[in-house]
C-alpha angles and dihedrals in degrees: 000000000000115000113233120217105225092203095050108122095004095106092047093049092050092051094048091047091051096042095035086216135089091208093053092043089052092051090049094052096038093239134116121270088241091055093050092048092048093050092051091047090052090051092050091050093049092049092042093227137093111248102179135042106219125201134159088257107034149014119219135179118248116225087260090047091051091050091049092049091050091053091051094046094111098037096095092050092045091051089048091050091050091052092049090050090050092051091047089059085070098043109035128035104238140120133061121324118200111204131178118198143160115276094229094054088050093053093049105037120341103071091055090045091051090049091054093043092052092050091059097040110052093172094060129083121189130212105195121191116193111209141128090210120115113259131199098219100202098042091043092045098236117152093203144011127200111202145160100195103053129204105192115221131182118261091030130114121212124201116192111231102180144298127256119209116234111240124199106210147148140186110282096235090055088053089048089056100040103027133247116279112237095197139009091268091063090065090081091077094056140081103256128203112209126201102213091180089069100049138010100220127065098237129112114206126206134183138185124171105320095338126098132183128194114197121195108213135203101203122219086205128018119194135174094207121072099202089054092048087053089057091052090053089049088054089058097250096138148285119328132189110212140154115273090242087068102037104018094099093044090053093048092048094049095245089116127025121223114229140207100030113208092030120104119210092190128248139272113237119218121213140182108216125192139156118286099247123147088208096049113165118266089234089064094046091048095048093046090049091048096050091043089056093046092048091052091057093054115093092206089057097038097101111123109285 
C-alpha cells in the first residue's frame, strides 16, 4: 500500500489561500506555478472536496476550503516553534533527560550530583531509573546510562568516568571471632558475601606482583545489590568484596576492616553510555560533563579511567 504524506500539498494550499494567486504562491514557495497547481489538486483529490474556486481572474476559497484553512491557521507557527525547539536542543541545555543508573551509585553519589545539576540548570528535568538490569538505550528511549559492567552495543558512545578499586572487608568483631585471612586461600574458611550484580561467576580474583589467585567461593549470602550487601557486612554477616565507592567510607571510619594488604582484587570501571549521534542534545552533553567532573573529584572513583 502506498504511504500518503499528510502534509503533501498543504504548504501549497496555504500559500495560494493567503496570496489568492497560484503565481504569487509559486513565487513565495520557490516553485513553478504548475507544481503548486498540481500539489493543490492532489490535496483536493485526497480529501475528496474542492478547496478553491479557480477562474482566469481570481482564486477564491470554497466554504470547505475556508473551513480547512481556518483549522490550519496555527500550523505554520507550530512548525516554526517545533523547529526553534529542535535547534535549541543544540544550543541550550533544556528539556527532559532520561537516565538509568545502578542503585548503589545513586545512594552514594548520584542523587546529590543530580540535585546540584538541577539547581544550576533550571531548564532541565531528569527522569532517573535505578536498576542494574541491562538496558537497550535507543529502544527503551534512555538518553544516558551509567554503568560499571558494560555490554558494548553498536551505535553507542562510552565515556570513562573512573574506576573504583574492589575492597575485601568485614566488620572487625567478625574478624576477631573468625580470624583474619592472611592470603586469598584463607577465605575458604569464612562466610562470604557475594555481589552477584557485579559478576556472573562465583570466583574472586586477586593479584600481587607476578602472582595471581582465583578463589572459587560458596557464598553464605548472595545479593544483586551492592548497597544491601554492604549493610549485611555492617551487620557482621561475613566478608564482602565491594567497590570502594560503596565501602570506602566504612573502611576509613573503621566500621569495616580492609583485608589482604598487598593483594589487588581489581577495580570496577564506571562509564557514561549514550547513543552515537553527532547532533546529541546539549542537556546530555552538559550532564555527562558534569558527572565526569564530579567523579574525578571523588577519591573512591579516582582510579585511572
